[in-house]
C-alpha positions as CSV (number, residue, x, y, z in Angstrom):
1,X,78.5,-18.5,226.2
2,X,76.1,-15.9,224.9
3,X,76.9,-12.8,223.4
4,X,75.0,-9.7,224.7
5,X,73.9,-7.7,222.0
6,X,73.1,-4.9,224.4
7,X,76.8,-4.0,224.4
8,X,77.0,-3.6,221.2
9,X,74.1,-1.4,220.8
10,X,74.9,0.9,224.1
11,X,78.4,1.0,222.5
12,X,77.4,2.2,219.0
13,X,74.9,5.0,220.8
14,X,77.5,6.2,223.0
15,X,79.9,6.6,219.8
16,X,77.1,8.5,217.8
17,X,76.5,10.7,220.7
18,X,80.2,11.6,221.0
19,X,80.1,12.5,217.6
20,X,77.2,14.6,218.0
21,X,78.6,16.5,220.9
22,X,82.4,16.8,220.1
23,X,82.0,17.9,216.0
24,X,80.8,21.4,216.4
25,X,83.3,22.8,219.2
26,X,85.0,24.9,217.0
27,X,83.7,27.5,214.4
28,X,83.5,25.8,210.7
29,X,84.4,27.7,207.5
30,X,81.3,28.1,205.1
31,X,81.6,29.6,201.9
32,X,78.1,30.4,201.0
33,X,75.9,33.2,200.3
34,X,73.8,34.5,203.2
35,X,70.1,33.4,202.8
36,X,67.6,36.4,202.1
37,X,65.2,36.7,204.8
38,X,62.3,39.3,205.4
39,X,61.4,39.1,209.2
40,X,59.6,41.1,212.0
41,X,61.4,43.1,214.5
42,X,60.7,41.9,217.9
43,X,60.3,45.4,219.1
44,X,57.9,47.1,216.9
45,X,56.7,44.2,214.5
46,X,58.3,46.3,211.1
47,X,59.7,44.1,209.2
48,X,63.3,43.9,208.0
49,X,64.6,42.8,205.1
50,X,68.1,41.4,204.9
51,X,68.7,43.5,201.5
52,X,68.8,46.5,203.8
53,X,71.8,45.4,205.1
54,X,73.8,44.9,202.1
55,X,77.5,46.0,202.4
56,X,77.6,45.8,206.3
57,X,79.6,42.9,207.7
58,X,77.4,40.9,209.9
59,X,77.0,38.7,213.1
60,X,73.9,36.6,212.7
61,X,72.8,35.0,215.8
62,X,70.0,32.6,216.4
63,X,69.0,32.8,220.1
64,X,66.1,32.0,222.5
65,X,65.2,33.8,225.7
66,X,65.1,30.8,227.3
67,X,68.8,29.5,226.6
68,X,71.5,30.5,229.6
69,X,74.3,30.5,226.8
70,X,72.5,33.0,224.6
71,X,71.6,35.1,227.4
72,X,75.3,35.0,228.7
73,X,76.5,35.9,225.2
74,X,74.0,38.9,224.7
75,X,76.3,41.3,226.7
76,X,79.6,40.4,224.6
77,X,77.2,41.0,221.5
78,X,76.0,44.6,223.0
79,X,80.0,45.5,223.2
80,X,80.5,43.9,219.7
81,X,78.0,46.4,218.1
82,X,79.5,49.7,220.0
83,X,83.0,48.7,219.5
84,X,82.5,48.1,215.6
85,X,79.2,49.6,214.6
86,X,80.4,52.8,213.2
87,X,82.7,50.9,210.8
88,X,80.1,49.0,208.9
89,X,79.0,46.2,211.1
90,X,75.7,45.0,212.7
91,X,74.8,42.3,215.0
92,X,71.4,41.1,213.9
93,X,69.9,38.5,216.2
94,X,67.1,36.1,215.2
95,X,65.0,34.5,218.2
96,X,63.7,31.4,218.1
97,X,61.4,31.7,220.8
98,X,58.0,30.0,220.3
99,X,56.4,32.3,222.8
100,X,56.2,35.3,220.6
101,X,57.6,38.8,220.9
102,X,56.5,39.7,224.3
103,X,59.2,37.7,226.2
104,X,62.0,38.6,223.6
105,X,60.8,42.5,223.8
106,X,61.5,42.3,227.8
107,X,65.1,40.9,227.4
108,X,65.6,43.4,225.2
109,X,64.4,46.2,227.5
110,X,66.2,44.5,230.6
111,X,69.5,43.7,228.6
112,X,69.8,47.0,226.5
113,X,70.1,45.3,223.2
114,X,71.4,47.7,220.9
115,X,71.3,46.1,217.4
116,X,68.1,44.8,215.6
117,X,66.3,41.6,217.1
118,X,63.7,39.7,214.6
119,X,61.7,37.1,215.0
120,X,62.3,33.8,213.4
121,X,60.1,31.8,210.8
122,X,60.4,28.1,209.9
123,X,62.0,29.2,206.4
124,X,64.9,31.3,208.0
125,X,66.1,28.3,210.1
126,X,65.8,26.0,207.2
127,X,67.5,28.5,204.6
128,X,70.2,28.6,207.4
129,X,70.7,25.2,207.4
130,X,68.7,24.0,209.8
131,X,69.6,25.3,213.1
132,X,70.1,22.2,215.3
133,X,71.7,24.1,218.6
134,X,71.3,27.9,220.2
135,X,73.1,29.9,220.2
136,X,74.2,29.7,216.6
137,X,76.0,32.5,215.1
138,X,77.2,33.1,211.4
139,X,79.9,35.8,210.3
140,X,78.9,37.3,207.0
141,X,81.3,39.4,205.0
142,X,80.3,42.7,203.0
143,X,79.9,40.7,199.9
144,X,77.2,38.9,201.7
145,X,79.2,35.6,202.3
146,X,79.0,33.6,205.1
147,X,82.3,33.3,206.4
148,X,82.0,31.1,209.6
149,X,79.7,29.3,211.5
150,X,79.8,29.2,215.3
151,X,77.8,26.7,217.0
152,X,77.6,27.0,220.9
153,X,78.6,30.1,223.1
154,X,81.6,32.0,221.7
155,X,83.5,34.5,223.7
156,X,83.8,38.4,223.1
157,X,87.5,37.9,222.0
158,X,87.0,35.1,219.3
159,X,84.3,36.9,217.9
160,X,86.0,40.5,217.6
161,X,89.4,38.8,216.3
162,X,87.2,37.7,213.2
163,X,85.2,40.8,212.7
164,X,88.5,42.9,212.9
165,X,89.8,40.9,210.0
166,X,86.9,41.7,208.0
167,X,86.9,45.6,208.4
168,X,88.7,47.6,205.8
């Protein structure tokens, strides 16, 4: 009786895929300093240096206009900015769209985004540990340390609770 080597290979592939998909289901802690970046705004092309945001609590989120979960997250991010913006918090969105700023600008205008939206470059995605899926968000405290990493869509309540804990 011959053993089927394809069964072993298929089993191995299924296990690897399960590990990849199930690993990032919850926010993970990260005790690293937020990488420095200087990126262009999607709205006016002006550059924003991350040093200008020092002392703020930030939710840095990587997204794309063609990503349904990213678009689903925008109303929540707008609400978070309204809720906590005057308390030393800001959302900073970084678009990984390859088509330039034009489609991003349309989404900003259509949705009424009230926080900075920047255009990513390969350096910023690499510096943040290599963005492998979107949306991916990072909660940064006032000292500039990345406190949490949120792979995938995250609901308003989770973000709000975590931000609230960092507020003075």
